[in-house]
C-alpha positions as CSV (number, residue, x, y, z in Angstrom):
1,M,83.2,88.4,98.1
2,K,86.8,89.2,98.8
3,F,89.3,91.1,96.7
4,T,93.0,90.6,97.4
5,V,95.3,93.1,95.8
6,L,99.1,92.5,95.4
7,T,100.8,95.9,94.9
8,L,103.9,98.0,95.5
9,F,101.6,100.9,96.6
10,P,98.8,99.7,98.8
11,E,97.8,103.2,99.7
12,I,96.3,103.7,96.3
13,P,93.7,100.9,96.4
14,R,93.2,101.5,100.2
15,A,91.6,104.9,99.5
16,F,89.0,103.2,97.2
17,F,88.1,100.5,99.7
18,E,87.6,103.1,102.4
19,S,85.3,105.5,100.5
20,S,81.7,105.8,99.3
21,I,79.5,102.7,98.5
22,M,82.5,100.4,98.8
23,A,83.1,101.4,102.4
24,K,79.5,100.7,103.2
25,A,79.6,97.3,101.5
26,V,82.7,96.5,103.6
27,E,81.1,97.7,106.7
28,R,78.0,95.5,106.0
29,G,80.2,92.5,105.5
30,I,79.2,92.0,101.8
31,I,82.7,92.8,100.6
32,A,86.1,92.0,102.2
33,Y,89.6,93.0,101.0
34,D,93.2,92.4,101.7
35,L,96.1,94.6,100.5
36,V,99.4,92.8,100.2
37,N,102.6,94.8,99.8
38,I,104.9,92.9,97.4
39,R,107.9,94.7,99.0
40,D,107.3,92.8,102.2
41,F,108.5,89.6,100.4
42,A,111.7,91.1,98.9
43,F,115.0,89.4,99.9
44,D,117.4,92.3,100.4
45,K,117.4,95.1,102.9
46,H,116.5,97.6,100.2
47,K,113.3,95.7,99.4
48,T,114.2,95.5,95.7
49,C,111.3,94.3,93.6
50,D,112.5,95.1,90.0
51,D,115.3,94.6,87.6
52,K,116.3,95.0,84.0
53,P,114.8,92.5,81.5
54,Y,116.9,89.8,79.8
55,G,117.7,90.7,76.2
56,G,117.9,94.4,76.9
57,G,115.4,97.1,76.3
58,A,114.1,100.0,78.3
59,G,112.4,99.9,81.7
60,Q,112.3,97.4,84.6
61,L,110.4,94.3,85.3
62,L,109.0,93.1,88.6
63,L,111.2,90.3,90.0
64,P,109.5,86.9,90.1
65,E,110.7,85.8,93.6
66,P,109.0,88.5,95.7
67,L,105.9,88.4,93.6
68,G,105.8,84.6,93.7
69,R,106.2,84.6,97.5
70,A,103.4,87.2,97.8
71,L,101.1,85.1,95.7
72,D,101.9,82.0,97.8
73,S,101.2,83.9,101.0
74,V,97.6,84.4,100.0
75,K,97.2,80.8,98.6
76,A,96.7,82.2,95.1
77,Y,96.6,78.7,93.6
78,K,93.2,78.2,95.2
79,K,91.8,81.5,93.9
80,H,91.1,83.3,90.7
81,V,94.1,85.4,89.8
82,I,94.0,88.4,87.5
83,Y,97.0,90.2,86.1
84,V,96.0,93.7,84.9
85,T,97.9,94.5,81.7
86,P,97.4,96.3,78.3
87,G,98.2,93.0,76.7
88,G,95.2,91.2,78.2
89,R,91.7,90.5,76.9
90,P,89.4,93.6,76.9
91,F,87.4,94.1,80.0
92,T,83.6,94.2,79.4
93,Q,80.4,94.3,81.4
94,K,79.9,90.7,80.6
95,K,83.3,89.9,82.1
96,A,82.5,92.0,85.2
97,Q,79.3,90.0,85.7
98,E,81.2,86.7,85.4
99,L,83.8,87.8,87.9
100,S,81.1,89.0,90.4
101,Q,80.2,85.3,90.9
102,K,83.6,84.4,92.2
103,E,84.2,84.0,96.0
104,E,87.6,85.6,95.9
105,I,89.7,87.4,93.3
106,V,93.4,88.1,93.5
107,L,94.6,91.0,91.4
108,V,98.3,91.5,90.5
109,C,99.2,95.2,89.9
110,G,102.0,95.6,87.5
111,R,104.5,98.5,87.4
112,Y,107.2,99.6,85.1
113,E,107.4,97.2,82.1
114,G,105.2,94.6,83.7
115,I,106.0,91.2,85.4
116,D,108.1,88.2,84.6
117,Q,106.3,85.8,82.2
118,R,107.0,82.9,84.5
119,I,104.7,84.4,87.1
120,I,102.0,84.6,84.5
121,D,102.5,81.0,83.4
122,S,102.5,79.7,87.0
123,Y,99.8,81.7,88.7
124,V,97.6,83.9,86.5
125,D,94.1,82.7,85.3
126,D,93.1,85.9,83.5
127,E,95.1,88.7,81.8
128,I,92.7,91.7,81.5
129,S,93.1,95.0,79.8
130,I,90.8,98.0,80.7
131,G,91.5,99.7,77.3
132,D,93.9,100.2,74.4
133,Y,96.3,102.5,76.2
134,V,99.2,102.3,78.7
135,M,99.1,103.4,82.3
136,S,102.0,103.7,84.8
137,S,99.8,102.5,87.6
138,G,98.5,98.9,87.7
139,E,96.7,99.9,90.9
140,V,94.4,102.4,89.1
141,A,93.6,99.8,86.5
142,A,92.9,97.1,89.1
143,T,90.6,99.5,90.9
144,V,88.6,100.0,87.7
145,I,88.0,96.3,87.6
146,I,87.1,96.1,91.3
147,D,84.7,98.9,90.9
148,A,82.9,97.4,88.0
149,V,82.7,94.0,89.7
150,Y,81.8,94.6,93.3
151,R,78.7,96.7,92.5
152,L,77.3,93.6,90.8
153,V,77.5,91.5,93.9
154,E,74.1,90.8,95.4
155,D,72.8,93.5,97.9
156,V,75.5,96.1,97.1
157,I,73.2,98.0,94.7
158,T,69.5,97.4,94.0
159,R,68.8,95.1,91.1
160,E,66.5,97.7,89.5
161,S,69.4,100.2,89.2
162,L,71.6,97.6,87.6
163,D,69.0,96.5,85.1
164,E,68.8,99.9,83.5
165,E,72.5,100.8,83.2
166,S,74.5,101.1,80.0
167,F,75.5,97.7,78.5
168,S,73.0,95.8,80.7
169,D,70.9,95.2,77.5
170,G,73.6,95.7,75.0
171,L,72.9,99.4,74.6
172,L,74.0,102.7,76.2
173,E,71.8,104.2,78.8
174,Y,69.2,106.9,77.9
175,P,69.6,110.5,79.1
176,Q,68.6,111.3,82.7
177,Y,67.1,114.4,84.3
178,T,66.4,115.6,87.8
179,R,65.2,118.8,89.6
180,P,64.7,121.7,88.8
181,A,62.3,121.2,85.9
182,V,63.9,124.2,84.1
183,Y,67.6,124.9,84.2
184,N,69.2,127.7,82.3
185,G,66.2,127.9,80.1
186,M,66.3,124.2,79.3
187,E,63.2,122.1,80.2
188,V,63.0,118.5,81.2
189,P,61.3,116.5,78.3
190,A,57.6,116.7,78.9
191,V,57.1,112.9,78.5
192,L,59.1,112.3,81.7
193,T,56.8,114.5,83.8
194,G,53.5,113.3,82.2
195,G,53.2,110.2,84.3
196,N,52.5,107.8,81.3
197,H,54.8,104.9,82.0
198,E,54.4,103.3,78.6
199,E,55.3,106.5,76.8
200,I,58.3,107.0,79.2
201,R,59.5,103.4,78.4
202,K,59.3,104.1,74.6
203,W,61.0,107.5,74.9
204,R,63.9,105.9,77.0
205,L,64.3,103.0,74.5
206,K,64.4,105.4,71.6
207,K,66.9,107.7,73.3
208,S,69.0,104.7,74.3
209,L,69.1,103.5,70.7
210,Q,69.8,107.0,69.4
211,K,72.8,107.5,71.8
212,T,74.1,104.0,70.9
213,L,73.9,104.7,67.2
214,L,75.7,108.0,67.6
215,N,78.5,107.0,70.0
216,R,78.8,103.2,69.7
217,P,77.2,101.8,66.5
218,D,79.3,98.6,67.0
219,L,77.1,97.8,70.0
220,I,74.0,97.9,67.7
221,A,75.6,95.3,65.4
222,K,76.5,93.2,68.4
223,A,73.1,93.4,69.9
224,R,71.6,92.3,66.6
225,A,73.9,89.3,66.4
226,E,73.0,88.2,69.9
227,G,69.3,88.7,69.3
228,L,68.8,91.4,71.9
229,L,66.9,93.8,69.7
230,T,63.1,93.6,69.6
231,S,61.0,94.4,66.5
232,E,60.0,97.6,68.2
233,A,63.7,98.6,68.6
234,E,64.4,97.7,65.0
235,K,61.6,100.0,63.8
236,M,62.9,102.8,66.0
237,I,66.5,102.3,64.7
238,E,65.2,102.7,61.1
239,S,63.4,106.0,61.9
240,I,66.4,107.3,63.9
241,A,68.8,106.4,61.1
242,E,66.6,108.3,58.6
243,Y,66.4,111.3,60.8
244,M,70.2,111.3,61.5
245,L,70.8,111.1,57.7
246,F,68.4,113.9,57.0
247,K,70.0,116.0,59.8
248,H,73.5,115.2,58.3
249,D,72.4,116.3,54.8
250,R,71.0,119.6,56.1
251,K,74.2,120.2,58.0
252,K,76.2,119.7,54.8
253,K,74.0,122.0,52.8
254,R,74.2,124.6,55.5
255,R,78.0,124.4,55.4
256,R,78.1,124.7,51.6
257,K,76.0,127.9,51.9
258,I,78.3,129.3,54.5
259,V,81.4,128.5,52.3
260,A,79.8,130.0,49.2
261,K,78.8,133.1,51.1
262,D,82.3,133.5,52.5
263,T,83.7,133.1,49.1
264,V,81.4,135.8,47.6
265,N,82.3,138.1,50.5
266,S,86.0,137.4,50.1
267,D,85.9,138.1,46.3
268,S,83.9,141.3,46.9
269,A,86.5,142.4,49.5
270,V,89.3,141.8,47.0
271,D,87.5,143.8,44.3
272,K,87.0,146.7,46.7
273,S,90.6,146.5,47.7
274,K,91.7,146.7,44.0
275,E,89.4,149.7,43.5
276,S,91.0,151.4,46.5
277,D,94.5,150.7,45.2
278,A,93.6,152.1,41.8
279,D,92.1,155.3,43.3
280,A,95.3,155.7,45.4
281,I,97.5,155.5,42.3
282,K,95.4,158.2,40.6
């Protein structure tokens, strides 16, 4: 698989391609990449690539001519072109899996206020957002997409590792532990050291459901809608929800007791203060 990145700052994605697992995948020939500097396709001696938007407003836009020429140089019309933008569709694990099946992806890294709409209309197949926030660097956002996609390409990472990750089955991943068995007085759950694989499977499923209910309850609803939850998982959810409700009620009661105690102590302190003032007057 090949990633072609169009950018004003090729040094940013280059560091990613030359590090860690990605570097090994490139060395093994599983992943290839090309970094295209948009400034190389500018017309003037100053390599100008941006200008003010028509209609006024703050910021600058990338000029269509240099970017269009850069896209033409990599034959973008034959490939899958992604523009990374806050205004795009949300990036998900499902989308990453879909993109991992492509032979080549071209990513356009925006800067400033973005790029000319005519480039989007002429070249772009996908507008993708990595989250509901704005970044100054399209390169960092593009790298997020590349990182999520390349690791799904066959032979980059073992299939077993991918199957148990967050979102692979619609849920968040269960807690993980490694050596030592005791750290700062905290022990690894006994079930994980007992060697009973069925009990470990059940524990992991329950913890995965618990974490998802706590941090991303929307994923539970989505998994139900898509038929991903087994009857075993549904029973676990019921018991987890009851426990969480019980725990929440206990917490509320404990807070009420603390507030009541503080109120009594405060009133007592006020009474003592009044007595002291009265004694002083005498």
